[in-house]
C-alpha positions as CSV (number, residue, x, y, z in Angstrom):
1,X,0.0,0.0,0.0
2,X,2.8,2.4,1.0
3,X,4.6,1.7,-2.3
4,X,1.5,2.4,-4.3
5,X,0.9,5.7,-2.5
6,X,4.5,6.7,-3.0
7,X,4.2,5.9,-6.7
8,X,1.0,8.0,-7.0
9,X,2.6,10.9,-5.3
10,X,5.9,10.8,-7.3
11,X,4.2,10.1,-10.7
12,X,3.7,13.8,-11.6
13,X,7.2,14.7,-10.5
14,X,8.6,11.9,-12.6
15,X,6.5,13.1,-15.6
16,X,7.7,16.6,-15.2
17,X,11.3,15.5,-15.1
18,X,10.7,13.3,-18.2
19,X,9.3,16.3,-20.2
20,X,12.2,18.5,-19.2
21,X,14.6,15.8,-20.4
22,X,12.7,15.7,-23.7
23,X,13.1,19.4,-24.0
24,X,16.8,19.0,-23.9
25,X,16.7,16.6,-26.8
26,X,14.3,18.5,-29.1
27,X,15.1,22.1,-28.2
28,X,11.3,22.9,-28.5
29,X,9.6,24.2,-25.4
30,X,5.9,23.2,-25.1
31,X,3.9,24.7,-22.1
32,X,4.0,22.3,-19.2
33,X,1.3,23.7,-16.9
34,X,-1.7,22.5,-19.0
35,X,-0.5,18.9,-18.6
36,X,-0.6,18.9,-14.8
37,X,-3.2,19.3,-12.1
38,X,-3.4,22.6,-10.1
39,X,-1.3,21.3,-7.2
40,X,2.3,21.8,-6.1
41,X,3.7,20.1,-9.2
42,X,1.4,22.1,-11.4
43,X,2.5,25.3,-9.7
44,X,6.1,24.4,-10.4
45,X,5.3,23.7,-14.0
46,X,3.6,27.1,-14.3
47,X,6.7,28.8,-12.8
48,X,8.9,27.0,-15.4
49,X,6.6,28.2,-18.2
50,X,6.8,31.8,-17.0
51,X,10.6,31.6,-16.7
52,X,10.9,30.1,-20.2
53,X,8.6,32.8,-21.7
54,X,10.7,35.6,-20.1
55,X,14.0,34.0,-21.2
56,X,12.7,33.5,-24.7
57,X,11.7,37.2,-24.9
58,X,15.1,38.3,-23.7
59,X,16.9,36.1,-26.3
60,X,14.7,37.2,-29.1
61,X,15.2,40.9,-28.2
62,X,19.0,40.4,-28.3
63,X,18.7,38.7,-31.7
64,X,16.6,41.5,-33.1
65,X,19.0,44.1,-31.7
66,X,22.0,42.3,-33.3
67,X,20.2,42.1,-36.6
68,X,19.2,45.8,-36.5
69,X,22.7,46.9,-35.7
70,X,24.3,44.8,-38.4
71,X,21.8,46.1,-40.9
72,X,22.3,49.7,-40.0
73,X,26.1,49.4,-40.3
74,X,25.7,48.5,-43.9
75,X,24.7,52.0,-45.0
76,X,27.7,53.9,-43.6
77,X,30.1,51.2,-44.8
78,X,28.6,51.4,-48.3
79,X,29.1,55.2,-48.3
80,X,32.8,54.8,-47.2
81,X,33.4,52.2,-49.8
82,X,31.9,54.4,-52.6
83,X,33.8,57.5,-51.5
84,X,37.1,55.6,-51.3
85,X,36.5,54.2,-54.8
86,X,35.9,57.7,-56.2
87,X,39.1,59.0,-54.5
88,X,41.2,56.2,-55.8
89,X,40.2,57.2,-59.3
90,X,41.8,60.6,-58.8
91,X,45.4,61.4,-59.6
92,X,46.7,61.3,-56.0
93,X,50.3,60.7,-54.7
94,X,51.3,57.1,-54.1
95,X,51.2,57.5,-50.3
96,X,47.6,58.7,-50.4
97,X,46.7,55.8,-52.8
98,X,48.2,53.3,-50.3
99,X,46.2,54.8,-47.5
100,X,43.0,54.6,-49.5
101,X,43.8,50.9,-50.3
102,X,44.1,50.3,-46.6
103,X,40.7,52.0,-46.0
104,X,39.3,49.9,-48.8
105,X,40.6,46.6,-47.2
106,X,39.2,47.6,-43.8
107,X,35.8,48.4,-45.3
108,X,35.7,45.1,-47.1
109,X,36.5,43.2,-43.9
110,X,34.0,45.2,-41.9
111,X,31.3,44.6,-44.6
112,X,32.0,40.8,-44.6
113,X,31.9,40.7,-40.8
114,X,28.6,42.6,-40.8
115,X,27.1,40.3,-43.3
116,X,28.2,37.3,-41.3
117,X,26.8,38.6,-38.0
118,X,23.5,39.5,-39.8
119,X,23.4,35.9,-41.1
120,X,24.0,34.5,-37.7
121,X,21.2,36.6,-36.2
122,X,18.8,35.5,-38.9
123,X,19.8,31.8,-38.8
124,X,19.0,31.5,-35.2
125,X,15.4,31.9,-36.2
126,X,15.6,30.0,-39.5
127,X,18.1,27.6,-41.0
128,X,20.5,28.8,-43.7
129,X,19.5,28.1,-47.2
130,X,21.8,26.5,-49.8
131,X,22.7,28.7,-52.7
132,X,26.0,30.5,-53.2
133,X,29.0,28.3,-53.9
134,X,32.4,29.8,-52.9
135,X,35.8,29.0,-54.2
136,X,37.8,28.6,-50.9
137,X,41.2,29.0,-52.5
138,X,40.3,32.3,-54.1
139,X,38.9,33.6,-50.8
140,X,42.1,32.5,-49.0
141,X,44.2,34.4,-51.5
142,X,42.2,37.5,-51.0
143,X,42.3,37.2,-47.2
144,X,46.0,36.8,-47.3
145,X,46.4,40.0,-49.3
146,X,44.0,42.0,-47.1
147,X,45.6,40.7,-43.9
148,X,49.2,41.5,-44.8
149,X,49.3,44.9,-42.9
150,X,49.2,42.8,-39.7
151,X,52.7,41.6,-40.6
152,X,54.2,45.1,-40.8
153,X,57.9,44.8,-41.3
154,X,58.3,41.5,-39.5
155,X,60.6,39.0,-41.3
156,X,57.7,36.5,-42.0
157,X,57.4,34.6,-45.3
158,X,53.8,33.9,-46.4
159,X,52.9,31.0,-48.7
160,X,49.6,29.8,-50.1
161,X,49.7,26.1,-51.1
162,X,46.7,24.8,-53.1
163,X,46.8,21.0,-53.0
164,X,43.4,20.7,-54.8
165,X,40.4,22.8,-55.7
166,X,37.9,23.3,-52.9
167,X,34.4,24.7,-53.0
168,X,31.8,25.0,-50.3
169,X,28.1,25.9,-50.3
170,X,28.1,29.1,-48.2
171,X,28.3,32.9,-48.9
172,X,31.8,34.1,-49.7
173,X,31.5,36.6,-46.8
174,X,31.1,33.8,-44.3
175,X,34.2,31.9,-45.6
176,X,36.1,35.2,-45.6
177,X,35.2,36.0,-42.0
178,X,36.3,32.5,-40.8
179,X,39.6,32.6,-42.8
180,X,40.3,36.2,-41.9
181,X,40.3,35.4,-38.2
182,X,42.5,32.3,-38.6
183,X,45.0,34.0,-41.0
184,X,45.2,37.4,-39.3
185,X,45.8,35.7,-35.9
186,X,48.7,33.8,-37.4
187,X,50.1,37.1,-38.9
188,X,49.7,38.9,-35.6
189,X,51.3,36.3,-33.4
190,X,54.2,35.3,-35.7
191,X,57.2,37.5,-35.1
192,X,59.5,35.7,-37.5
193,X,59.6,32.6,-39.7
194,X,56.6,31.7,-41.9
195,X,52.9,31.4,-42.2
196,X,51.7,28.7,-44.6
197,X,48.0,28.5,-45.7
198,X,47.2,25.1,-47.2
199,X,44.0,24.5,-49.1
200,X,42.7,21.1,-50.2
201,X,41.2,17.8,-49.0
202,X,38.2,19.5,-47.6
203,X,40.0,21.9,-45.3
204,X,42.2,25.0,-44.9
205,X,45.1,24.7,-42.5
206,X,47.0,27.8,-41.3
207,X,50.4,26.8,-40.0
208,X,52.7,29.4,-38.3
209,X,55.9,29.7,-36.4
210,X,54.6,31.9,-33.6
211,X,54.7,31.2,-29.9
212,X,52.3,28.3,-30.2
213,X,49.6,27.3,-27.7
214,X,49.2,24.8,-25.0
215,X,47.1,21.8,-26.0
216,X,44.9,22.2,-23.0
217,X,44.2,25.8,-23.9
218,X,43.2,25.1,-27.5
219,X,39.4,24.6,-26.9
220,X,39.2,27.5,-24.4
221,X,40.3,30.0,-27.0
222,X,37.0,29.5,-28.9
223,X,35.0,30.8,-25.9
224,X,33.8,34.3,-26.0
225,X,36.1,36.8,-24.3
226,X,39.1,34.4,-24.2
227,X,42.4,35.4,-25.7
228,X,45.9,34.1,-25.9
229,X,48.7,35.2,-23.6
230,X,50.6,37.3,-26.1
231,X,50.8,41.1,-26.2
232,X,48.5,41.4,-29.2
233,X,45.4,43.4,-28.3
234,X,41.8,42.1,-29.0
235,X,38.4,41.5,-27.5
236,X,38.6,37.7,-27.8
237,X,35.5,37.5,-30.0
238,X,36.9,36.4,-33.4
239,X,37.3,32.7,-32.8
240,X,34.0,32.6,-31.0
241,X,32.3,34.0,-34.1
242,X,34.2,31.4,-36.2
243,X,33.0,28.6,-34.0
244,X,29.3,29.8,-34.3
245,X,29.6,30.0,-38.1
246,X,31.0,26.5,-38.1
247,X,28.1,25.2,-36.0
248,X,25.7,26.9,-38.5
249,X,27.3,25.3,-41.6
250,X,28.4,22.0,-40.3
251,X,32.1,22.8,-40.4
252,X,34.7,22.1,-37.8
253,X,37.4,24.4,-36.6
254,X,40.3,23.5,-34.3
255,X,43.6,24.8,-32.9
256,X,46.6,22.7,-32.1
257,X,50.3,23.1,-31.3
258,X,52.8,22.1,-34.0
259,X,55.5,19.6,-32.9
260,X,58.2,21.8,-34.5
261,X,56.8,24.9,-32.8
262,X,54.1,27.4,-33.5
263,X,50.4,26.5,-34.0
264,X,48.1,25.2,-36.7
265,X,44.5,26.3,-37.2
266,X,42.3,24.0,-39.2
267,X,38.9,24.8,-40.8
268,X,37.3,21.6,-42.1
269,X,34.5,22.1,-44.6
270,X,31.5,20.0,-45.6
271,X,33.0,20.3,-49.0
272,X,32.4,19.3,-52.6
273,X,35.5,18.1,-54.6
274,X,35.9,19.7,-58.0
275,X,37.0,17.5,-60.8
């Protein structure tokens, strides 16, 4: 008799726990309170529903804000890009032309990052659609050129090795943002030696002769706000953004120390081999 009563009392609690476990699997929250009687367990379910509703509202508000900010940034960036293009058409001294090219590169990077952030904000409400196919090697070549100012006058050799053609179904801006973070990090942290960007076999590997990383720190560096222990300044957001883009497109990104010194960053694509 006691066992039966205990089972009757615990049954609603067990059901509530089961529904919460199901939520973790599906990611879809269905109101709990209507499924329970108006008792202590029902009140707990009602409180969970209220908390879930408030949390959903906060997350949605942040997503909308991020999307609005990214969208609004497009207009001033477009104005800067157009003005820079017009100025570059003028007969200006070489030093002025070089400064304009630096502005052009910075605007291009900012536009690509803005597009990627806007895509992330939208994708959290709907899955990305297949469409644009991007030549990864071509983007890698462009990113290397754009990122060269990070090298300054450091004695660093840069090589692009294309082992085989590689394309991926994703916007070029997304691929550019991911590669820019990996390549520019290698340029920033390498004081001498070389940076080698290898494209092929479904991946891009960025090898450098910088200070390297500890194997136990590799995963931590993809967390928001985390940075390496070098003197290079930054907010620690770049690799976190790369990780989110990879989660969205089914790619994988990793960092690892190289046995001969330095580090290697690898971006593994869900790729299509080109004959």
